[in-house]
C-alpha positions in Angstrom: 58.7 124.4 126.3 60.0 123.5 122.8 59.6 119.7 122.5 62.4 119.6 119.9 65.0 120.4 122.6 64.3 117.8 125.2 66.1 114.4 125.0 65.3 111.0 126.4 67.5 107.9 126.2 66.7 105.4 123.5 68.1 102.1 122.6 70.1 101.7 119.4 67.9 101.8 116.2 67.4 99.1 113.6 68.9 99.0 110.2 68.4 102.2 108.3 65.7 101.1 105.8 63.9 98.6 108.1 60.7 100.6 107.7 57.1 99.5 107.5 54.5 101.4 105.5 51.0 102.1 106.9 48.4 104.0 105.0 44.9 104.1 103.6 45.4 105.4 100.0 45.1 109.0 101.1 48.0 109.3 103.6 50.9 107.0 104.3 53.6 106.9 107.1 56.8 104.9 107.8 57.3 103.2 111.1 60.7 101.9 112.1 61.4 98.6 114.0 61.3 100.5 117.4 57.8 101.8 116.8 58.9 105.3 115.9 57.0 107.1 113.1 59.7 108.7 111.2 57.9 109.9 108.0 54.4 111.1 107.4 53.4 113.6 104.7 50.2 115.4 105.7 47.5 115.7 104.4 48.4 113.8 101.3 51.3 111.7 99.8 53.3 114.7 98.4 52.6 117.2 101.2 54.9 118.7 103.7 56.1 116.0 106.1 54.6 116.4 109.6 57.1 113.7 110.7 60.4 114.1 108.9 62.9 112.3 111.1 63.9 110.0 108.3 65.7 112.9 106.6 66.7 114.9 109.7 70.3 113.7 109.9 71.3 113.8 113.6 68.6 116.1 114.7 65.9 114.6 117.0 62.9 116.2 115.3 60.0 115.2 113.1 58.8 112.0 114.8 56.6 110.5 117.4 57.5 107.5 119.5 57.1 105.7 122.8 60.1 105.5 125.1 59.9 102.6 127.5 62.0 102.9 130.7 64.6 100.1 131.0 64.0 98.9 127.5 65.4 95.4 126.9 63.7 94.0 123.8 61.7 95.2 120.8 59.7 93.2 118.3 57.8 94.7 115.3 55.8 93.1 112.5 52.8 93.5 110.3 49.5 92.0 111.4 49.1 89.2 108.9 47.6 90.3 105.5 47.1 93.9 106.6 48.6 97.3 106.6 48.6 97.4 110.4 51.9 97.3 112.4 52.3 96.0 115.9 55.4 96.8 117.9 56.0 95.2 121.3 58.4 96.8 123.8 59.7 94.8 126.8 61.6 96.2 129.8 64.1 94.4 132.0 61.5 93.6 134.6 59.1 91.8 132.2 56.8 94.8 131.6 55.5 94.9 128.1 53.8 97.5 125.9 52.1 96.9 122.5 51.9 99.8 120.0 49.5 99.4 117.1 49.8 101.8 114.2 47.4 102.1 111.2 45.5 104.5 109.0 41.7 103.9 109.1 40.3 102.4 105.9 37.0 100.6 105.6 33.5 100.8 104.1 31.3 103.3 105.9 27.9 104.5 104.7 28.5 102.6 101.5 31.7 104.5 100.6 35.3 104.0 101.5 36.3 105.8 104.7 39.9 106.9 104.4 40.5 110.1 106.5 43.9 111.9 106.5 44.6 110.3 109.9 47.0 107.9 111.5 46.0 106.1 114.7 48.3 104.9 117.4 47.1 102.6 120.2 49.4 102.0 123.2 48.3 99.0 125.4 49.9 97.6 128.5 50.4 93.9 128.1 52.3 92.8 131.2 53.8 94.3 134.4 53.8 98.0 135.1 55.7 99.5 132.2 56.8 103.1 132.4 56.6 105.2 129.2 57.1 108.6 127.8 55.3 109.7 124.7 57.2 112.1 122.4 55.6 114.1 119.7 57.9 116.4 117.8 56.3 117.4 114.5 57.9 119.6 111.8 56.6 122.0 109.2 58.0 123.7 106.1 60.2 120.7 105.3 62.1 120.3 108.6 61.4 123.3 110.8 60.5 122.2 114.3 56.9 123.0 115.2 57.5 124.7 118.5 54.1 126.5 118.7 51.4 124.3 120.1 48.3 124.7 122.4 46.5 122.3 124.6 42.8 121.8 124.5 40.5 119.6 126.5 41.6 116.4 124.8 43.9 117.5 122.0 47.0 119.4 121.2 47.1 121.7 118.1 50.6 122.0 116.4 50.8 125.2 114.3 53.4 125.9 111.7 52.8 127.2 108.2 50.0 125.7 106.2 47.9 122.9 107.7 47.4 122.6 111.4 48.2 119.2 112.9 45.8 118.0 115.6 46.6 115.3 118.1 43.5 113.9 119.7 44.3 111.7 122.7 43.0 110.3 126.0 46.6 110.4 127.4 47.5 113.1 129.9 48.2 116.1 127.7 50.8 117.6 130.0 52.7 114.3 130.0 52.9 114.5 126.2 53.8 118.2 126.1 56.5 117.7 128.7 57.6 114.2 127.6 57.1 113.0 131.1 57.6 109.3 132.0 54.6 107.7 133.7 53.3 104.2 134.4 51.0 102.9 131.7 48.0 101.3 133.5 45.4 101.5 130.7 45.2 101.6 126.9 46.0 105.0 125.4 45.0 106.2 121.9 46.6 108.9 119.8 45.0 110.1 116.6 47.0 112.5 114.3 45.1 114.3 111.7 43.4 117.6 110.6 42.2 120.2 113.1 38.7 118.7 113.5 37.1 117.7 116.8 36.6 114.0 117.4 32.9 113.2 117.5 32.8 110.1 119.6 34.5 108.2 122.5 38.2 107.9 121.5 39.1 104.5 122.9 36.0 102.6 121.6 36.2 104.4 118.3 39.9 103.6 117.8 39.2 99.9 118.7 36.4 99.9 116.2 38.5 101.6 113.5 41.3 99.0 114.1 39.0 96.0 113.8 37.2 97.3 110.7 40.6 98.3 109.1 41.9 94.8 109.8 38.8 93.3 108.2 39.1 95.5 105.2 42.7 94.5 104.4 42.0 90.8 105.2 39.1 90.9 102.8 41.1 92.7 100.1 43.9 90.2 100.3 41.4 87.3 100.2 40.2 88.6 96.8 43.7 88.5 95.2 45.0 85.9 92.8 48.4 85.0 94.2 50.8 82.3 93.0 51.2 79.1 94.9 54.8 79.8 95.8 56.0 83.0 97.7 52.5 83.9 98.8 53.6 85.9 101.7 56.0 87.9 99.7 53.5 88.6 96.9 50.8 89.5 99.4 53.0 92.1 101.1 54.1 93.5 97.8 50.4 93.7 96.8 49.4 95.6 99.9 52.3 97.9 99.5 51.5 98.6 95.9 47.9 99.3 97.0 49.2 101.8 99.6 51.1 103.6 96.9 47.8 104.4 95.1 46.3 107.8 95.8 42.7 106.6 95.4 41.1 110.0 94.9 42.7 110.3 91.4 44.0 106.8 90.8 47.6 107.9 90.6 50.3 105.5 91.9 53.5 107.1 93.3 56.9 105.7 92.5 57.7 105.8 96.3 56.6 107.5 99.4 59.8 109.3 100.2 62.1 111.9 98.8 65.9 112.1 98.7 67.0 108.8 100.2 70.1 108.5 98.1 70.8 105.8 95.6 74.2 105.4 97.3 75.8 107.2 100.3 77.3 110.6 99.4 76.3 110.2 95.8 74.1 113.3 95.5 71.6 111.0 93.6 68.7 112.2 95.8 65.4 112.5 94.1 61.8 113.2 95.1 59.8 110.1 94.1 56.4 111.0 95.6 55.0 111.4 92.1 53.6 109.3 89.3 56.0 108.2 86.5 54.4 107.0 83.3 57.4 104.6 82.8 56.0 102.6 85.7 52.7 102.1 84.0 53.4 98.9 82.0 54.8 97.0 85.0 52.3 98.2 87.5 49.3 97.4 85.3 50.8 94.0 84.6 51.2 93.3 88.3 47.6 94.6 89.2 46.2 92.5 86.3 47.9 89.4 87.5 46.7 89.9 91.0 43.1 90.5 89.9 43.2 93.9 91.6 41.0 95.3 88.8 39.5 98.3 90.6 43.0 99.7 91.4 44.2 98.8 88.0 41.3 100.5 86.3 41.6 103.7 88.4 45.3 103.8 87.5 44.6 103.4 83.8 42.0 106.2 84.0 44.6 108.4 85.8 47.1 107.7 83.0 44.5 108.6 80.3 43.7 111.8 82.2 47.3 113.0 82.2 47.7 112.0 78.5 44.5 113.8 77.4 46.2 117.1 76.6 47.3 116.6 73.0 48.5 120.2 72.6 51.7 119.8 74.6 54.4 117.1 74.8 53.6 114.4 77.3 55.6 114.9 80.6 57.3 111.8 82.0 56.2 112.5 85.6 53.1 114.0 87.1 51.6 115.0 90.5 49.1 112.7 92.1 46.7 115.5 91.2 47.3 116.0 87.5 48.3 119.6 86.6 50.1 120.4 89.9 53.6 121.7 89.2 56.7 119.7 90.4 59.2 122.5 90.5 62.4 121.2 92.1 63.8 122.9 95.1 66.2 122.2 98.0 64.8 121.9 101.6 67.6 123.6 103.7 66.2 122.5 107.1 66.6 118.8 106.4 70.1 117.4 106.6 69.2 114.3 104.6 69.0 110.6 105.2 72.0 109.7 107.5 73.2 113.2 106.7 73.3 112.6 103.0 71.9 115.8 101.5 70.5 117.5 99.6 66.8 116.9 100.2 64.9 117.7 97.1 61.3 118.7 96.9 59.8 118.4 93.4 61.4 116.8 90.4 63.2 118.4 87.4 62.3 115.3 85.3 59.0 117.1 84.8 60.6 119.2 82.1 62.5 116.4 80.4 61.8 114.7 77.1 61.4 111.0 77.6 59.9 109.4 74.5 59.1 106.1 76.1 56.1 107.7 77.8 54.0 107.4 74.6 54.5 103.7 74.5 54.0 103.4 78.2 50.5 105.1 78.0 49.4 102.9 75.1 50.7 99.7 76.8 48.7 100.5 79.9 45.6 101.5 77.9 45.8 98.2 75.9 44.5 96.4 79.0 41.2 98.1 78.5 40.7 96.5 75.1 41.5 92.9 76.2 40.4 92.6 79.9 36.7 91.6 79.9 36.5 91.8 83.7 36.4 95.6 83.4 32.9 97.2 83.5 33.9 99.6 80.7 35.9 98.1 77.9 38.0 100.1 75.4 36.2 101.1 72.2 36.8 102.8 68.9 36.6 106.4 70.4 39.2 105.5 73.0 41.4 104.0 70.2 41.1 107.2 68.2 42.1 109.2 71.3 45.3 107.1 71.6 46.3 107.5 67.9 47.7 111.0 68.4 50.1 109.5 71.0 51.1 106.9 68.5 51.8 109.6 65.9 54.1 111.4 68.4 55.8 108.1 69.2 56.4 107.5 65.5 57.8 111.0 65.0 60.1 110.9 68.0 61.2 107.3 68.0 64.6 108.0 66.4 65.3 111.3 68.0 67.4 111.9 71.2 65.9 112.1 74.7 66.9 111.8 78.4 66.0 108.1 78.5 64.4 105.9 81.1 67.2 106.8 83.6 66.6 110.5 83.2 70.1 111.7 82.4 70.3 115.3 83.2 73.4 116.3 81.3 73.1 114.5 77.9 70.6 113.3 75.3 70.9 110.2 73.1 68.6 108.1 71.0 68.0 105.5 73.7 67.2 101.9 72.6 64.6 101.5 75.3 62.8 104.8 74.3 62.8 103.8 70.7 61.5 100.3 71.5 58.6 101.8 73.5 57.8 104.0 70.5 57.8 100.8 68.4 55.5 99.2 71.0 53.1 102.1 70.7 52.7 101.4 67.0 52.6 97.7 67.5 49.8 97.8 70.2 47.8 100.3 68.2 47.8 97.8 65.3 46.7 95.0 67.6 44.0 97.1 69.2 42.7 98.1 65.7 42.6 94.5 64.6 40.7 93.5 67.7 38.2 96.2 67.0 37.9 95.2 63.4 39.3 98.5 62.0 41.4 96.8 59.3 42.7 99.9 57.7 44.1 101.4 60.9 45.5 98.0 61.9 47.5 97.9 58.6 48.6 101.5 59.0 50.1 101.0 62.4 51.5 97.6 61.5 53.4 99.1 58.6 54.8 101.9 60.8 55.8 99.4 63.5 57.6 97.4 60.9 59.3 100.5 59.6 60.7 101.2 63.1 61.8 97.8 64.1 64.7 97.2 61.7 66.5 100.5 62.1 66.2 100.3 65.9 67.7 96.8 66.0 70.3 97.6 63.3 71.5 100.8 64.9 71.4 99.5 68.5 73.5 96.4 67.6 77.1 96.8 68.7 79.3 94.2 66.9 82.2 94.6 69.4 79.9 93.8 72.3 77.9 91.2 70.5 74.9 92.9 72.0 72.3 95.7 71.7 73.7 98.8 73.3 71.7 101.2 75.5 71.6 103.8 72.7 71.5 103.7 68.9 75.0 103.9 67.4 76.3 103.6 71.0 78.9 101.6 72.9 77.6 101.3 76.4 75.4 98.5 77.8 72.2 99.2 79.6 70.0 96.7 81.5 66.8 98.2 80.0 67.5 96.3 76.8 66.5 93.2 78.7 62.9 94.3 78.2 63.1 94.0 74.4 61.9 90.4 74.4 59.2 91.2 77.0 57.9 94.0 74.8 57.9 91.7 71.7 60.6 93.5 69.7 62.7 90.4 69.7 61.9 86.8 70.3 63.7 85.3 73.4 65.4 82.8 71.2 66.7 85.4 68.8 70.5 85.3 68.8 70.6 89.1 69.2 68.6 88.9 72.4 70.7 85.9 73.7 73.9 87.8 73.0 72.6 90.9 74.7 71.5 88.9 77.8 74.9 87.3 78.0 76.7 90.6 77.7 74.6 92.2 80.4 75.4 89.3 82.7 79.0 89.5 81.8 79.6 93.3 82.0 76.8 94.7 84.3 76.9 92.1 87.1 78.6 93.1 90.3 78.8 90.4 93.0 75.7 88.8 91.6 73.7 92.0 91.3 72.8 93.7 87.9 73.6 97.3 87.5 71.4 99.4 85.2 74.7 100.7 83.6 78.3 101.1 84.7 79.4 104.0 82.5 79.7 107.4 84.2 76.7 109.7 84.1 76.1 113.2 85.5 77.1 112.1 89.0 80.0 109.8 88.1 80.0 106.0 88.1 77.0 104.3 89.7 77.7 102.4 93.0 74.5 100.5 93.7 72.4 98.1 91.7 68.9 99.2 90.6 66.7 96.4 92.0 64.2 96.3 89.2 67.0 95.5 86.7 67.7 92.4 88.7 64.1 91.3 88.3 64.3 92.0 84.6 67.3 89.7 84.5 65.4 87.0 86.3 62.5 87.3 83.9 64.9 87.0 81.0 66.4 83.9 82.5 62.9 82.4 82.6 62.2 83.4 79.0 65.4 81.6 78.0 64.3 78.5 79.9 66.9 78.8 82.7 64.3 78.4 85.4 66.5 77.0 88.1 68.8 80.0 87.9 65.9 82.4 87.8 64.3 80.8 90.9 67.6 80.9 92.8 68.2 84.5 92.0 64.6 85.4 92.8 64.7 83.7 96.2 68.0 85.4 97.0 66.4 88.8 96.2 63.5 88.1 98.4 65.9 87.5 101.3 67.2 91.1 100.8 63.9 92.7 101.6 63.8 94.7 104.8 62.5 93.5 108.1 58.9 94.1 107.0 59.2 92.5 103.5 59.6 95.7 101.6 62.2 96.7 99.0 63.6 100.1 98.2 65.0 101.3 94.9 68.7 100.1 95.1 70.9 97.6 96.8 74.7 97.8 97.3 76.2 94.8 95.6 79.0 94.4 98.1 77.3 95.2 101.5 73.7 94.1 100.6 72.4 97.3 102.2 69.2 98.8 100.7 69.4 102.4 99.4 67.1 104.7 97.5 63.5 105.7 98.0 61.1 103.3 99.7 58.9 101.5 99.1 59.8 101.4 95.5 56.8 100.7 93.2 59.1 99.3 90.5 60.6 96.8 93.0 57.3 95.7 94.6 55.5 95.3 91.2 58.5 93.3 90.0 58.2 90.9 93.0 54.6 90.2 91.9 55.4 89.8 88.2 58.4 87.6 88.7 56.7 85.4 91.3 53.7 84.9 88.9 56.1 83.8 86.2 58.2 81.5 88.2 55.7 79.8 90.6 54.4 76.3 90.0 50.8 76.4 89.0 48.0 76.0 91.5 46.7 72.9 89.7 50.1 71.3 90.3 50.4 72.5 93.9 49.1 69.3 95.5 52.4 67.7 94.3 54.3 70.2 96.4 52.4 70.1 99.7 
């Protein structure tokens, strides 16, 4: 039979983006509040989704779940300080089932074991619960995988490309036919490559779970977290770690594609790639956490993609540098809640975004100042960065697509120009630190040459603020970063005026929009979450700490049921939109919490 055609009754679902992320820095999956795995790209972050229900509209395809007969109550949560999710289903008779989902990750034979697998354990807790196990994978971005074969303890699902193997100790025919049966013993399901399991499934899965739990608990124990908001920062840290593709060090912007920024907007983008614009904020967050291994791997990834000096630096890259990101439409997926199109790949790959040169140098600067790193930045690395500075200098006052990747226009964006200035400024500081006085003076003079024209041409007298583009009229929340970058002091009247104008003109029901003018898709409807954190950080820089803390606390309350943020929030409804989990948003939680929390040495006063 075709498993995509059979239906079983299911209770109403949770809020749309109430999703938990499980993973092991090689694969990652999203689990909803009912224990349904709705998204899993296999065998790596940017691969074809074996589970694609998240983007299947009304079609019941691309998922695996457990259907409990007479379902009455569901409760789902992370196991504390881990990337393991437990979901409890309870029926009307008191029967209970616990589902535990995770991707194995632990040290094995003196190396990190992180196979392209996800493990699901289904355990009877009380009574005699009756369940059905449904497995309906897809291939080729949304085509139901109807061809499957049963082995001795496995089912092989064949589409195009990779074969998905389910190894299980559950009755295979029950899974194939989606038969309801009483759960009298623990059952294990392991999804992964078409390779035989070499050991007893139940005991191995229990061992994998225990060792994975220990890994995450140990990793969290090593973090430097602020005294306040520890749970929020810990969840953000684990999520950020799960966005790291450890093999290359790349960190994806999100694990999904085409969850729209707003319903019906057409603003649907594939974010399963690595944006250089994220580098400054992610490195900052990892540095503050003390997650130096992940930080160093990410910096090395950035330096790898920036090493080709013969071509302009692309703003976005695959998790494996060099892979093309050609943008296409996936016709077999209707989209999140029917909001198509579903895009695979990203056209931003061919855009000109001049901020990338500053982003790379800002990230690399950490190697020259962080003495925890085993290999510090040296003069050869500085010389390798200088060509990027030369390009930044040359392109600073020329038009580009900007940080928000406008597809239909180019301007000299203030943020891009400021990042080009930052490239020159940081090169001067690095050279001074290395004692290369001549190059320090060279880059300082060029930074000074850029600063005044940027500030003069960005200033809009009518607004009393720095505009989003040089000689422009429109406000843009990215100018809130000018103080953070060091282009302006926080007490500079121009920065204060800009901050006040952003709050006055870009705030909608307490949420900061990135801009409000029409772009290629019309006027924006939702607020970009990271801009709200930039506003919070600016409040703190201006000494308005009570306001900053209140706004930060309010944003934390807008996280989903599992403590995760996506890209956007609707200022009127408070509903989360956009790809999830958004690296920008999760790094921002860490950075803002570190800035706003009371110090640990003062913590005893607050206990």
